BADRENNU-630023 format. One record per residue (C-alpha): x, y, z. Coordinates in Angstrom, 3 decimals. Each point is the difference from the previous one (the first is absolute). Layout:
+----------+----------+----------+
!       px !       py !       pz !
+----------+----------+----------+
!        X !        Y !        Z !
...
+----------+----------+----------+
***
This chain:
+----------+----------+----------+
!       px !       py !       pz !
+----------+----------+----------+
!   17.980 !    2.067 !    5.881 !
!    1.967 !    2.977 !   -1.340 !
!    2.226 !   -0.096 !    3.070 !
!    0.663 !   -3.675 !   -0.700 !
!    1.096 !    0.708 !   -3.568 !
!    2.210 !    2.858 !    1.170 !
!    2.187 !   -2.534 !    1.823 !
!    1.390 !   -0.992 !   -3.426 !
!    0.604 !   -3.604 !    1.043 !
!    0.745 !   -2.368 !   -2.857 !
!   -2.371 !   -2.879 !    0.718 !
!    2.300 !   -2.381 !   -1.855 !
!    2.399 !    0.365 !    2.955 !
!   -2.565 !   -1.783 !    2.167 !
!   -0.091 !   -2.900 !   -2.452 !
!    3.800 !   -0.292 !    0.180 !
!   -0.171 !    0.177 !    3.805 !
!   -2.595 !   -2.791 !    0.232 !
!    2.023 !   -2.287 !   -2.261 !
!    3.237 !    0.657 !    1.937 !
!   -1.803 !   -0.703 !    3.287 !
!   -1.361 !   -3.279 !   -1.374 !
!    3.288 !   -1.057 !   -1.626 !
!    2.188 !    0.977 !    2.966 !
!    2.809 !    1.412 !   -2.168 !
!    0.638 !    2.564 !   -2.690 !
!    1.519 !   -2.619 !   -2.307 !
!   -3.023 !   -2.306 !    0.088 !
!   -2.402 !    2.919 !   -0.329 !
!    1.873 !    1.371 !   -3.022 !
!   -0.337 !   -3.357 !   -1.759 !
!   -3.744 !   -0.125 !    0.671 !
!   -0.509 !    3.596 !   -1.148 !
!    2.248 !   -0.317 !   -3.085 !
!    2.048 !    2.946 !    1.271 !
!    3.658 !    0.470 !    0.819 !
!    1.167 !   -0.116 !    3.626 !
!    1.059 !    3.683 !   -0.081 !
!   -3.480 !    0.953 !   -1.238 !
!   -1.664 !   -1.865 !    2.868 !
!    2.403 !    1.496 !    2.555 !
!   -0.670 !    3.492 !   -1.384 !
!   -3.741 !   -0.554 !    0.268 !
!    0.331 !   -1.044 !    3.650 !
!    2.080 !    3.093 !    0.768 !
!   -2.633 !    2.257 !   -1.574 !
!   -2.795 !   -1.680 !    1.964 !
!    1.975 !    0.160 !    3.257 !
!    0.590 !    3.700 !   -0.575 !
!   -3.708 !    0.591 !   -0.667 !
!   -1.075 !   -1.980 !    3.089 !
!    2.645 !    1.618 !    2.193 !
!    0.995 !   -3.187 !    1.845 !
!    1.982 !   -3.182 !   -0.756 !
!   -2.133 !   -2.798 !   -1.461 !
!    2.598 !   -2.823 !    0.062 !
!    2.940 !   -1.041 !    2.157 !
!    2.832 !   -2.277 !   -1.048 !
!   -0.229 !   -3.607 !    1.163 !
!    2.939 !   -2.069 !   -1.235 !
!   -0.149 !    0.054 !   -3.780 !
!   -3.642 !    0.943 !   -0.049 !
!   -2.355 !    2.694 !    1.198 !
!   -2.552 !    0.086 !    2.785 !
!   -2.840 !    2.464 !    0.376 !
!    0.205 !    2.650 !    2.662 !
!   -3.052 !    0.750 !    2.137 !
!   -0.889 !    2.823 !   -2.390 !
!    0.548 !   -2.322 !   -2.935 !
!   -2.317 !   -2.659 !    1.480 !
!   -2.778 !    2.565 !    0.446 !
!    0.466 !    1.270 !   -3.552 !
!   -0.034 !   -3.520 !   -1.425 !
!   -3.200 !   -0.912 !    1.847 !
!   -1.709 !    3.113 !   -1.349 !
!    1.448 !    0.183 !   -3.496 !
!    0.024 !   -3.640 !   -1.173 !
!   -3.811 !   -0.451 !   -0.329 !
!   -0.271 !    3.217 !   -1.988 !
!    2.938 !   -0.787 !   -2.267 !
!   -1.398 !   -3.460 !   -0.709 !
!   -3.440 !    1.483 !   -0.736 !
!    1.476 !    2.580 !   -2.380 !
!    2.023 !   -2.588 !   -1.904 !
!   -3.003 !   -2.312 !   -0.213 !
!   -2.234 !    2.809 !   -1.207 !
!    2.493 !    0.947 !   -2.703 !
!    0.704 !   -3.516 !   -1.255 !
!   -3.292 !   -1.836 !    0.551 !
!   -1.839 !   -0.764 !   -3.262 !
!   -3.323 !    1.699 !   -0.582 !
!   -2.884 !   -2.015 !    1.369 !
!   -3.493 !    0.431 !   -1.372 !
!   -2.814 !   -2.409 !    0.762 !
!   -3.151 !    0.977 !   -1.900 !
!   -2.181 !   -2.065 !    2.305 !
!    0.982 !    2.014 !    3.070 !
!    0.757 !    3.382 !   -1.611 !
!   -2.296 !    2.859 !    1.019 !
!    1.413 !    2.343 !   -2.632 !
!   -2.241 !    2.603 !   -1.623 !
!    0.933 !    0.548 !   -3.656 !
!   -1.005 !    3.154 !   -1.866 !
!   -0.713 !   -0.894 !   -3.615 !
!   -0.518 !    2.581 !   -2.734 !
!   -2.438 !   -1.233 !   -2.646 !
!   -1.572 !    1.446 !   -3.101 !
!   -3.779 !   -0.253 !   -0.022 !
!    0.314 !   -2.268 !   -3.035 !
!    1.633 !   -2.679 !    2.169 !
!   -1.840 !    0.114 !    3.330 !
!   -2.994 !   -2.139 !   -0.918 !
!    1.911 !   -2.990 !   -1.363 !
!    3.165 !    0.133 !    2.133 !
!   -1.241 !    0.640 !    3.536 !
!   -2.312 !   -3.046 !    0.353 !
!    2.805 !   -2.309 !   -1.129 !
!    2.592 !    1.675 !    2.229 !
!   -2.272 !   -0.198 !    3.039 !
!   -0.480 !   -3.717 !   -0.655 !
!    3.777 !   -0.422 !    0.190 !
!    0.135 !    2.004 !    3.228 !
!   -2.766 !   -2.108 !    1.553 !
!    1.852 !   -3.173 !   -0.925 !
!    3.649 !    0.935 !    0.557 !
!    0.135 !    3.261 !    1.986 !
!   -3.144 !    0.203 !    2.136 !
!    1.246 !    2.876 !    2.182 !
!    1.346 !    2.252 !   -2.752 !
!   -2.128 !    2.949 !   -1.098 !
!   -0.295 !    2.190 !   -3.080 !
!   -0.567 !    3.718 !   -0.395 !
!   -0.833 !    0.777 !   -3.635 !
!    0.771 !    3.487 !   -1.317 !
!   -1.167 !    1.279 !   -3.426 !
!    3.004 !    0.197 !   -2.321 !
!    0.282 !    1.010 !   -3.625 !
!    2.724 !    1.292 !   -2.279 !
!   -0.286 !    3.590 !    1.225 !
!    0.492 !   -0.637 !    3.718 !
!    1.775 !   -3.345 !    0.363 !
!    3.489 !    1.547 !    0.092 !
!   -0.974 !    2.306 !    2.847 !
!   -1.739 !   -2.821 !    1.905 !
!    3.120 !   -2.169 !   -0.115 !
!    2.502 !    2.787 !    0.668 !
!   -1.871 !    1.173 !    3.105 !
!   -0.568 !   -3.564 !    1.285 !
!   -3.758 !    0.487 !   -0.266 !
!   -0.012 !   -3.494 !   -1.533 !
!    2.435 !   -2.913 !    0.352 !
!   -0.516 !   -1.188 !   -3.563 !
!   -2.304 !    0.794 !   -2.887 !
!   -1.418 !   -1.658 !   -3.090 !
!   -1.008 !    2.348 !   -2.803 !
!    1.315 !    1.586 !   -3.174 !
!    2.693 !    2.617 !    0.489 !
!    2.003 !    2.573 !   -1.908 !
!    3.320 !    1.383 !    1.196 !
!    0.938 !   -1.033 !    3.540 !
!    2.969 !    0.769 !    2.279 !
!    2.967 !   -2.366 !   -0.414 !
!   -0.514 !   -1.432 !    3.495 !
!   -3.297 !   -1.583 !   -1.061 !
!    0.240 !   -3.604 !   -1.183 !
!   -2.286 !   -0.966 !   -2.885 !
!   -1.193 !   -3.474 !   -0.985 !
!   -1.881 !   -0.169 !   -3.284 !
!   -2.960 !   -2.366 !    0.312 !
!   -1.627 !    0.146 !   -3.433 !
!   -0.916 !    2.403 !   -2.771 !
!   -3.448 !   -0.075 !   -1.523 !
!   -1.974 !    2.358 !   -2.171 !
!   -3.586 !    1.234 !    0.227 !
!   -3.361 !   -1.567 !   -0.827 !
!   -3.356 !    1.563 !   -0.771 !
!   -2.622 !   -1.299 !    2.408 !
!   -3.660 !    0.113 !   -1.081 !
!   -3.429 !   -1.624 !    0.420 !
!   -0.928 !   -1.660 !   -3.322 !
!   -3.688 !    0.232 !    0.886 !
!    0.179 !    3.776 !   -0.329 !
!    3.256 !    1.092 !   -1.664 !
!    0.549 !   -0.787 !   -3.682 !
!    3.692 !   -0.149 !   -0.908 !
!   -0.791 !   -1.761 !   -3.309 !
!    1.791 !   -2.841 !   -1.735 !
!    3.029 !    2.245 !   -0.516 !
!    0.696 !    2.223 !    2.961 !
!    1.326 !    3.005 !   -1.864 !
!    1.160 !    3.310 !    1.417 !
!   -3.145 !    1.583 !   -1.454 !
!   -2.227 !   -2.472 !    1.875 !
!    2.055 !    0.533 !    3.148 !
!   -0.471 !    3.761 !   -0.109 !
!   -3.729 !   -0.357 !   -0.670 !
!   -0.523 !   -1.557 !    3.442 !
!   -0.244 !    1.835 !    3.281 !
!    2.709 !   -0.830 !    2.493 !
!    0.647 !   -0.357 !    3.708 !
!    3.535 !    1.042 !    0.894 !
!    2.185 !   -0.145 !    3.093 !
!    1.645 !    3.326 !    0.756 !
!    2.223 !    0.580 !    3.029 !
!   -0.161 !    3.727 !   -0.804 !
!   -3.767 !    0.210 !    0.267 !
!   -0.466 !    1.202 !   -3.573 !
!   -1.220 !   -1.328 !   -3.357 !
!    3.408 !   -1.135 !   -1.222 !
!    0.893 !   -3.661 !    0.290 !
!    2.944 !   -2.088 !   -1.105 !
!   -1.096 !    0.037 !   -3.676 !
!   -0.187 !    3.788 !   -0.116 !
!    3.388 !    0.329 !    1.682 !
!    1.777 !   -2.643 !   -2.092 !
!   -1.542 !    0.473 !   -3.452 !
!   -1.568 !    3.437 !    0.029 !
!   -3.415 !   -1.418 !   -0.960 !
!   -3.125 !    1.529 !    1.478 !
!   -2.707 !   -2.479 !    0.927 !
!   -3.632 !    0.565 !    0.913 !
!    0.518 !   -0.249 !    3.721 !
!   -3.285 !   -0.561 !    1.810 !
!    1.486 !   -0.456 !    3.469 !
!    3.430 !    0.331 !    1.629 !
!    0.646 !   -1.979 !    3.195 !
!    3.004 !    0.083 !    2.381 !
!    0.768 !   -3.743 !    0.071 !
!   -0.578 !   -3.268 !   -1.816 !
!   -2.275 !   -1.371 !    2.719 !
!   -3.196 !    1.281 !   -1.612 !
!    0.757 !   -0.882 !   -3.622 !
!   -1.913 !   -3.288 !   -0.041 !
!   -3.073 !    1.518 !    1.636 !
!   -0.147 !    2.764 !   -2.597 !
!    0.706 !   -2.109 !   -3.097 !
!   -2.419 !   -2.826 !    0.762 !
!   -3.478 !    0.876 !   -1.158 !
!    1.141 !    3.020 !   -2.022 !
!    1.461 !    0.854 !   -3.396 !
!    3.120 !    1.486 !    1.590 !
!    3.486 !   -1.181 !   -0.972 !
!    2.888 !   -0.035 !    2.499 !
!    3.600 !   -0.159 !   -1.228 !
!    1.830 !   -1.622 !    2.912 !
!    3.141 !   -2.076 !    0.673 !
!   -0.463 !   -3.585 !   -1.111 !
!    0.375 !   -1.242 !    3.566 !
!   -2.926 !    2.170 !    1.101 !
!   -2.142 !   -1.129 !   -2.928 !
!    0.570 !   -3.686 !    0.748 !
!   -0.823 !    0.437 !    3.676 !
!   -3.218 !    1.900 !   -0.778 !
!   -1.081 !   -2.614 !   -2.537 !
!    0.636 !   -2.803 !    2.495 !
!   -2.528 !    1.672 !    2.315 !
!   -2.363 !    1.088 !   -2.796 !
!   -0.143 !   -2.771 !   -2.653 !
!   -2.314 !    2.000 !   -2.258 !
!    2.714 !    2.523 !   -0.791 !
!    2.512 !   -0.316 !   -2.831 !
!    3.325 !    1.584 !   -0.938 !
!    1.698 !    0.874 !   -3.287 !
!    3.394 !    1.364 !   -0.860 !
!   -0.233 !    3.746 !   -0.699 !
!    0.259 !    1.087 !   -3.643 !
!    3.316 !    1.732 !    0.641 !
!    3.408 !   -0.794 !    1.483 !
!    0.487 !    1.045 !    3.615 !
!    2.598 !   -1.935 !    1.983 !
!   -0.476 !    1.362 !    3.492 !
!    2.643 !   -0.531 !    2.698 !
!    1.252 !   -3.145 !    1.760 !
!   -1.373 !   -0.989 !    3.389 !
!    2.886 !    0.089 !    2.484 !
!    0.723 !   -0.933 !    3.598 !
!    1.903 !    2.791 !    1.747 !
!    1.842 !    0.255 !    3.314 !
!    2.778 !    1.997 !    1.662 !
!    3.568 !   -1.311 !   -0.208 !
!    0.238 !    0.288 !    3.798 !
!   -2.689 !   -2.676 !    0.391 !
!    1.604 !   -2.487 !   -2.393 !
!    1.066 !   -2.308 !    2.861 !
!   -3.208 !    0.391 !    2.050 !
!   -1.224 !   -3.598 !    0.237 !
!   -3.617 !    0.918 !    0.742 !
!   -0.196 !    2.287 !   -3.015 !
!    1.754 !   -2.592 !   -2.152 !
!   -2.682 !   -2.502 !    1.030 !
!   -2.728 !    2.388 !   -1.182 !
!    1.899 !    1.010 !   -3.157 !
!    0.430 !   -3.580 !   -1.145 !
!   -3.690 !   -0.803 !    0.417 !
!   -1.148 !    3.222 !   -1.677 !
!    2.344 !   -0.562 !   -2.946 !
!   -1.182 !   -3.591 !   -0.435 !
!   -3.661 !    1.027 !    0.092 !
!    0.519 !    2.890 !   -2.401 !
!    1.802 !   -2.147 !   -2.542 !
!   -2.800 !   -2.548 !    0.166 !
!   -2.314 !    2.748 !   -1.300 !
!    2.073 !    0.703 !   -3.107 !
!   -1.400 !   -1.080 !   -3.402 !
!    2.926 !   -2.414 !   -0.419 !
!   -0.935 !   -1.762 !    3.255 !
+----------+----------+----------+
***
């Protein structure tokens, strides 16, 4: 392949040659190529010099292919046509026949409600497409996208490289999840009552500091720290523990565990918006656009406004 490139042949000369051979004259070929006649003639001279043999002979006012020209035309035309078609053909993506595997970065807060819905769409519209889900959160999502470890991600994020596209889905605060059969928040859920309870927190650092400690500097009575939101419902139900979690997580847990309740925390803590993220280089990838559109629609359906 290196030896081929070292020939330094301008492949556009072959396109000019094919059009001249089909048109039978430099004048007609120039009109079809939107070039001047001198430009077409110069291109033919360069190609003839590279080939090392005449490609055309004069025939009246037109041109006829030489034996070397006929062999070159037979070999070159299919490839030139294929290259032009490949360059100009519109992107074609059929979800029903696509066997694409998409790598999706997801925060643990989103897996349980998003994946069942997304797989339903795949079963209905894209039965051969597959998903690989990779844990993603604000600390690692930039690296996952930049290294192509994931094709797209849905999570909260801080600063990201400028080549990452961001679509804001919704912004929601936190709720305090509890079991009213055991926890006693009172008629007025004050900060004092909040701090009297023991808490279950989610810590990606594996310590006793959760989002409240980091954002507000408060120190709660942390009974247990877990690495993801998956176990929050199991721990809160049947106990006096309180879990301060994103509203989306609280609603999903309560849908599965009707005995649980949620209250707004007795302090202001905005949190960060949930965003859909992807590399700029995949903006025109039809398969990824198909997945992005469905994920965005499902995520927005989970917002409080929806």
